[in-house]
N, C-alpha and C positions, 0 to 999 in steps of 0.2 A: 504494500500500500504506500502511496505517496501522500504525505500530509503536508500541505502548504499552510504555513503559519501566518497569522496576522498578529504582530506585536503592537499593542496599543501605544500610540504616540511614542515610538521607540526612543528617539533622541531626547525627547523631553522628560523621560522618566528614569533615566539612568541614575542609580543611587550613588552619590559621591563617596560615602564611606566604603561601599562595595568596590568602587573603582580604585580608590586609594589603597585599600587592602590588597586588591589584585595586583596593582603595580608593585607593591612591596613584595608580594609572593613571587612575582616574575623577576625580581632582582633589580628593579629600578632603585637608584640611590635616593637618599633623603632630599638632596637638593632638587632633583628632577621632580619628585613627588610634591615638594613644596611649590615649585613653579606651576605644576598642574593644579594644585590646590588654589593658588592665587588666581590663575586663569579662570577657574570655575567660580570662585567666590566673588570675583569682581564683575560677574555678568549681571546686567540689569536690562530692563526693558522700559521704554516710555511709550505711551499711547498718545497720538495726536488728538487733541480735543479742540475743535474749532480752529485747526491749523497751528495750535501751540502745543509743544510737548508737555505732557502731564508729569506728575511726580514719578521718580524712578521706582520701579517694582523690582526688588532684589530677588534673585533666583535662589532656590534651596536645593535643587536637584536638576538633573538633565545636562545635556551638552548643547552648546551653541551651534545651530545650523549655520553653515557658511564659514565657520572657523576651520582653518586648514588642519588643525590637530584633531578635531572632533571625530571625523570618520575613522581615524586610526585608533582612537580611544574606544570608540564604539565597537570596532572589530575585536579588540582585546576582550571587551565585556561579553560580546555574543559568542566568542570562541569558548567561553566557559561552558556554555550549553553543549558544545561539541565534546569537550572533555568529560562532562557528566555522562553523556551517552556512551562514549568509549569506555568509561569506567564501569557503567552498568553492563556492558557486553562482557568486559573482563570478569566481573563478579557473577556472571550468569543470570543477571536480572533481565536482560534482553537477549534474544537469540540473534546470532550473527546472520546476516542475509545470505551469505554464501561462505563456504570454507576456503575458496581459492582467491578471495580478494580481501583487501584491508577491512578492518572492522568498522570503519567509518560509515555511517549511514545518514549523513547530513550534508546538505549543500547550503553554504552561507554566502550571501552576497549582500553586504550592507545590512539592511533590516529585512531583506527577503530571505526566508528560511524555509527549506524543505527537508523533512525527515522521512526516510524510508524505513518501514518496519513491517514485521509480520502482522497479518490481520487477525491475530488471536487475542482473546480477551486479556490474557496476562501481559503481553507486550504492550497492548494499547493502554491498559490501566497504568503500567509502569511509565510509559511516555507521558501520560497526563500528570502523574505525580511528579516526575522530573521537571516538567514545565512549570508546575505549581511552585515547587521548591526554588527553582531558578528565578521565577518571578518575585517570590518573597525576598530573596537575597539581593537581586540585582535591580529591582524596580521594574523589570521588563515583563509585564503581564501579557499572557496570550489571550486574545479575544476569540474564543471558539466560535462565536456567531459569524465571524468573518473568515475563519479558517475554511479549508476545504480538504476533504479526504477523497483521493482518487484511487479506486481499486486497480490492482494489476494482477491479472489472472486469478481472480477471486471467485469463489462459489457464492451461491445465494446465502448460505450460512455465514460465510465471511462478511458479506454485505450487511447482514442483520447485526453481527457482532460490531462491525465498524460503526454503524448507526447508533447502536446502544451505548458503546463505550466513549466514542469521541464527541457525540452530541454536536456535530457540526455538519454543514451541508456536504452531500456526496456529489462529486462531479465525475464525469466520464471523459476519457480521451476523445478528441484532442482538447488540450488545455493550453493556457498561455502561462509561461513562467519567464520573468525578466524580459517580457516583450517578445519572446520567441515561442512559436507553436510547438507543443510536444504531443506526440501521438504514439 
């Protein structure tokens, strides 16, 4: 099954404490983390009211869209989801898709995420739990109403399982991902 995720307001919801802990875990030095912290904490927005800027609204989370560093920081954050899925495969919580290819079952491109998984209730429930935990930690919540599950060589029983576990729309090939038709 191909699960196309919708992450609610992805750039706007990144948790700063999560990001800074991630940078520390990845080995970024204190000076770099301090610079990133200053970059994040000095972000503010003003709304034009009758042509005049209103008072500044300070940000408490999220990444600035248009900032050249933000896409790279977002990529580091969303890659944690990939690491979680790989770890779940290592621990036997998720089944590998095939024995002859890498364990990775995810495609990440900015905030466009596709997860490939087996359409059985155990794997689907595990994926949902991982997405929930990832959302709590990172601030990146999955909006299942806007996600889509696309069966790949699935039986009617699989389709019923997908519908019951994922609680998101089921789409059929051909679909569009990153502006490209998939079939």
